[in-house]
N, C-alpha and C positions, 0 to 999 in steps of 0.2 A: 503493499499500499504506500501511497505518498501521504505523508503526515506533517502538518505544521506544529511548531511549537512556539508559543508566545511567551516570552520571559524565559531567559537562560541563567536563572540563579541556582540554588541548591536542588530544587525540584525539577525545573526545566532542563537543566543539564543532565540529571540522572535519567528523566523521561526521555530525552533525545537520545542519549548514548544506549540505553537499553532497547528502546524501539528499533534503532538501527541494528543493533546486535540481533534482534529477533528477525531480520531480513527486511525491514521497511526502508524506504528512501525518506530521509528526513531534511525538512527545511526549517531554519531557526530563524528568529528575529528577537532582538532586545534593544532598549534604548542605550545601552552601553555599547558603542560602536567598536570598542577595543575587544569585546568578547566575540562579536561577529568576525573580526579580522582573524583572531587567534583560532578560530574554529572553522574557517572556510574550507581548510583541507579536508575536514571530516564530514562536513553537513553542507547542505545548500543554505548558506548564510545569506539572508535578504535584509537590507536596510529597510526596504518597503516590501513587507510581505504581502502576498496575494493569495487569497484562498482559492481562486482559480487553478493553482498549481497542484493543490492538494486534495484529497479525499475527506480529511477530517483535520480540525484544528484543535490541539490541546492547550488550554489557557492556563498558564503557571506563573501567574504574577503575584505579588504580596497582596494579601487581603486584610491588613491590619492586625491589630491584637485583640484578644477575646479575654474577658474576665470568667470567673467560675460559674456566672449565670449564662454566658454565651453572648453577652451584649457586644454588638459590632461597634468598633471605634472609628474604622476607616475603610470604605469599599470604593474610594476614588479610583484606584487603578484598574480594578476588575471593569468598573462602569465605563471608564473611558476607552478600554480595549474593546468592549462590546458595542460600544458607539462607532467604532471605527469598522468592526467586523459587520456590523449592520449595514453600513454604507457599501461594503464590498459584496455583501449578499444580494443587495439590490440589484447589481449588474450581473450577478453570478447566474449561469444558465443550468449548472448541475447540482443535484442534491448533494448537501454538505452536512457533515456532522461536526457540531461544536462541542468540546468537552472541557468541562470545568474540572481543573485538577489543582484548584486552590481551596484552602478550607474556608467554607462559607456557612452562613447559619441555614438551618432547614428553610426551604422556600425560596432562597435567593436563586438558585439555578433556574427555576420556573420563570421567576421574574426576569431574569436575564434572557430567556427565550421570548418572553413578551416584548422586552425592548427590541430584540432583533426583529419581531414580527412588525412592530411600530414603525421602525426605520427603514426596514426592507420592503414592506408591503407584501411580503411573502408569508405563507402559512406554515407554522410549526407543525411537523408531522408529514405533511405533504411536500413542501418545498425544501425543507431542511430539518435535520435532526438535532437532538440535544441531550447530552449525557453528563452525568457526575462520576468522576473516577478518582475518590479520595487517596491521597497518597499517605502512607505511612513510613517515611523516610526519616532517618536521622542524620543531620547535617555531616556528621564525621564518617557515615558509612553510606551516603545516600545511593551511590552507583550499585553497591552490592545489594542493599535493600531492595532496589528495584528489580533486579534480575532474579532474586531469591526472595520473593515476598511471602510473609505468613499467611497472606490472603489478598486476592485481587477483587475488589468490589466495583462493579459497574451498576450504576443507576441510570436508566434511560427513560426518556419519554415514551417512546415506544420500542416495539422489538427490533424494528430497523436500525435504530440508534444504537441499542445494546449491542447487536450483532456486528455493527461497523467497528465498535470499540474492541470487541473480542476477537476479531480478525487481526487487528494490531498486535495483540497478545498471543497470537496462534501458537507461540512455542513455549509458552509456560505451562509446565506439567501440572502445576497444581490447579485446583478447582477454581474455576471464576465463578463468583457469586452474583447472580443478578438480582437487582433489588429496584425498588420504585426510586425516583430522584430524591424525595425527602428522606427515605431510610438511608441512602447512600450519604447525604450529607450528615445525618445525625450520628453515623458510626463514628465519626471523627470526635464526637463530644463524649462518647462513652468511656 
């Protein structure tokens, strides 16, 4: 598959390297141009990422800090990324799946799907898919944690969304657990 990674920090870099190791073609983008330059030999590094080049986009950007009650402090980055992705979706002719791989509160992935609908004029489930793929990565061992996960959780808006993400993970031998969007989001807080 051709997969895009938006954000090349701890989560994004491990996700990109792992998905490439699983045999996918990986496109990366980040606001830090140095990260792109340093990784252009390993990935398709894009200053201006375009969803038309890929089948799915994994959004791996910082989503702020959470207190013990799960209160959101800052969702600026993920919202601004989805604003830009919505603009691209408007012009895109192929079905594309957007995968939230950042820690978000239950319900936020669905809100981001509605945002994509509003901006693009396209219909969730018909014209594009949406999934939540929570990460369980430790900063000091992120790449190893990705390729040898205790569990891989995929929450999807619909079966097509879930199956698209599962296809990207096709070589993981451990069981993939399919969930509803909100269940996948909630698992991060357990």
